[in-house]
N, C-alpha and C positions, 0 to 999 in steps of 0.2 A: 739449599743443598739439597731439594728433590732431585733434584734435575741429574745429580749425580748417582752412580750406580753406589752401593755397599764393597763392590768389588773395586771399587774407582777408589773408593775412599781407603780401604784396605790399602790400595797400592801406597797412594800419596801420603799415608801414616808409615807405610813401611820406608819407603823412601826418603821420607823427609826425615825421619829419625835417624835413619842411617847415616844420612848426609850429616846430622847433629854431632854424631855420637864422633864420626868419621873427625871430622874437623877438630872436635874438642878432644881428641885424642893425639891430633898431629900437634896441637898448643899444649897438650900435658907432657908431651914426650919432651917440650923445649925447658922443662921445670924439676930436674932431679930429687931435686931439695925437698919436694913436696909427696913424693912416693911412698915413702911408710908410713907417714901419718897416712895420708888417703886411702893407701889401700887397709891399713888396720879400719880407718870407720866404717869404709865400704862394706869388708868382711863381716865383719860386726853388724851392719842393718842388713847383707843379706841373710843373716840368721834370725835375728831378733824380729825383722817385721813380719815375714810368714809366721814364725813360730807364736807371736802375739795376736794375729791375724784366725789363725786357728784354730786359738784356744777360745776367745773373745766371741767370733764374731765368725763362724764356722758356715752361716747358710749367707751370709751375705760374699763369702770367700767362693761358695759352690755356684754361688747367680755369677758374679764376675767369670768364673772360670768356663761355663755353660755357656755364657754370652759377652763373648770377649771382644763384639762391639761398643756395650759399654766404655770402653777406654778409647774411641775415637774421639771425642772431645777432650779428654786430657792431651790427646797427642798431637792433636790439630794447634791447641793450646800451646804447647810446648815448640813446633815448630815455628809458628808465629810468634811468640815471643824472643825466643832466638833471631829466628830472619831482621825484629825489628832492631834489635841491641847488634847484631851486625852491621845492620844498613848506619845506624846511627855512628860508627866511627871510622866510617867513611869519608874521602875528605871535600867529596860534592854533600852530603847529605848531614854530615858533622854539625854546619852552622845553622842549618835551619830545627835539627831535632835538640840539637843540646841546650841553647841558651836558656835561661834558666830565670825565671823572676818571684823573687821570695814572697809567700804568702801565709800571714796567719789568721790561722779560723779558732776565734776563743786562746786558748793554750797551745791551741798544735799548730807548730810553724813545719813549712815544706816550703820545697822550689818547684816550683810551677816551670814546666817546657811542656815542648811536641812531643817528645819522646815517654813523658810521665803520662802525661794525657794519652798516647797509643796507646801504652801498657796498662794504664788503668782500666781504659776502654775493652780491652781484650780479657783481664781481670774479669770484668760484671760480664761479659757476655757468655765465660767459659763457665761461670758460677751459675748463672741463668739456666743455659745450655744444658749443662752436667746437671742442677738440679730436677730439669725436667726431664729428663731421660731416665732418672732413678724413681721421681715419683710416677710418671706413668708407666714405670716398668714394673712396680712392684703393685702400686693400686690400682692398674689396669692391663696389666699382661703384654706393653705393647714393648719391644726390644730394640725395634727400630730407631737410633738418636736420630736418624732424618727427620722424620716424622715430626720432632719437638723442637727441632732448630727456628721455624719462623715463627710457633707461639711462642719460645722463648724471648724473642727477639722484640718479638712486640710487648715483651713486659722489660725489658730493656731499663728504663727508669724507675719501676719498683727495686729493682734487684741494688740499681747503684745505690736508693736511698740505704736500704736495706745493708748494703757492702759499706756503704758512709759511715752508719750510724756503728756497725759490730765495729770496725778498723778503728774510725775517729773516738769512740768512746772509750774504747781500750786505750788508744795513745793518749790520748787527752788528759785522762786520770793517770796515766803514768808519769808524763811531767811534773807535776806536783810533787811526785812520790822522792822524783828522784832530786829535787830541788831542797828538799829537807838535808840542813845542816848536816847527819851521821848520816853518810851515802849507802851506809851497810844496813842503816835501820830502813830505807826508803825503799833497800835492794828487797829486803827481806819482805816489809809489805806488798810486793807486786803479788808474792806465791796467792794470797789469798783472794786481791783483787782478781787474776788472774782467773784461778780458779770459779769463782761466784760468777763471773761474768762469764765463761764458757760455758759451765754447765746449767746457764739461764738462758742461755740459748742458740743450744745445738741445734734443735728442732725449727728456728726460725726460718731457713730457705724452703725445706722443703714444704712446711704451713705456708708459707708466703705463697707457692703456685700453687694452692688450693682454695687459698680462701678470698672471697669474694670482692671482700671490701677493699681499703685504701691501705698503702705500704706501712702508716702507722698500725691501724687496726692491724696488720699481717703480723707484724713486729709483737704488740701484745699478745696474740693467740699462741704465735710462738713462742714466747717466756713462759704461758699457762700451760701450753704442751711438755717443754721443756722439763720445769720443775716437775709437773703432774707423773712425768714418767721416769725419771732420774733413778729412780730406782734399777729400772731395769739396763741405765746405760752408764752409771756413771765410773765405771771399771774401765769400758770400755772407753770414755774418753778421756780418760787420766792415761792410761796406756799409750792411746794418741800423743797424749800434751808432753808424756815421757821421752817419748822416741822422737817427740821434735826437739826437746832440750827443753822442756820447763826448765829444769833445774840442772845444769851445765856443772862441770867441774875437772879439773886436770891436776896433774901428779907426774912432775918429771925427776930425774936425779942424772946426776955425773960424777965424775971422780972431782970437779971442781965445786960444782952448785947443785942446788936443789930449788923448783920452784915448785910454786900451785896455784890454785886459784878455783874461785868458784862464780857463777851467776844463778841469776834469776831471770827469765824471759820472759815478756809479757807476746802474745799473740793471740788470734783470733780462728780457731779453728772452724768457726762453724761457716765461715768464709774458703774452705779448702786450702788452709795454709799448708806447705811443703816445704818450707827452707828449712834444714837442719840449722838447728843453732848448735848440735855437737858439733858441724866439721867447721863454724865461725872460729871453733877455739885454734885453727892454724893459725889464726893473726897473732893471738895470745901466744902462741908456743914457734911464732917467726916463721912459720912452715908458709908455703905458697899453698893456696887450693887450687887442686885440679879442674880445669873445666869440665871435663869428662867424669868425673869422680860427682861434682854438685849433680850436674844432668840425670846421672842414672839414680842418684838418692831423691832428684826432686822429682821422675817418674815414680821412683819406689814410693816416696811419702805422699806423692799424692794420689797413688794409684788408695793404698787406706784409706786417704780420707773420702775417696769414691764407696769405699767398701763400709764405712763409719756410716758415712749419708744412707745407704742402702739399710744399713742393720737400724738404723733410727727408725727410717719410716718404717720396716718390717714391724718393729718390734711395738711403736705408738698406736698401728693402726687410724691415723687420723683422716686417712682420704675422703676426701670430699668433691664431688665434683663442682667445676665446670668441665666438662672436656675438650678439647681445641675447637669443635664447631660452638661451641656454645658461649652465650657473652658472658664478658670478664663479671660485670653484675648478676647476673643470675643468681639466685638464691632458692631456688624450689627442686634444686637436687633431690631425692630420696636418701641418695647415701649422704648428705649431710645430717651430722651428725656431732655435739659436743663429748670431747675423750675426755673420761673418768682419770684420776690417778691411777695408775699401773696398766694405761693402753686399754682398757675394756671399754666397749661400746654400750651404751646404754638398752641395747638391744639385745 
């Protein structure tokens, strides 16, 4: 990645996102039934996301505004994800990417396909690169995401294990809750589960970047940091979860009938979740989802997720080298120190 200049990366992001949005817009124009709901959701989030961010994490927002290169990993991940999705629909590659194999790990079932594996690899690579970029900026003042790319890829499997645990544990716990005979009771039980898990693991990925031990040691320390500093960011995390659609509901009426519904959704914000569950209500309302609206929402909520990570690192002050050139097993850094509740260093 260092072989590309920042100017080149910015141009790739600009033209790549422009292409993605143009294609999405052309596809969306063929779905007029989804305009009213899609534009309504988009308008709401164009107001809500900036207001919430400015109120709850002004320093993190200011950091992104001053250093827009922060968002290069998000832009490139979005472009790559959409490119893979488009390729999976072409006749030449569909037979290679789409066939799936049912897999069950404990209580968690999913379909394993080449498309799924590529998407998973992109998600893990993005989480590692974005986390490295955030931590290196807040802890050491490095604002160039190119410098974080190769070190992040060298820790790919550590982040893979943490992402699998973060998402897998939550999804695995969700399955038995939804199998309760009283479905409403099971859905309600998702709320404390989602809150506890997200509050307990919010700082896991940033801590994993700094922690010199293995991935399990990183996870355990991340939980301690998350809970020890929870008073500093619980409201911020709750606001992010509500923006994503932790609790979603709808109510519609017409001359002939009235319909309403609600749902509680489980997701892991520690892994940069950015899919709007609010927009998924379009399915319940029998309205098509517009690709253009979905992409903008993903970018907007992805930016919020990055700002939240910046705020977490700023407020926790857990920074502990190794630096880029230092061995991952080194423990003799003078900056290494335990974090006390409230984010204070013991010196």
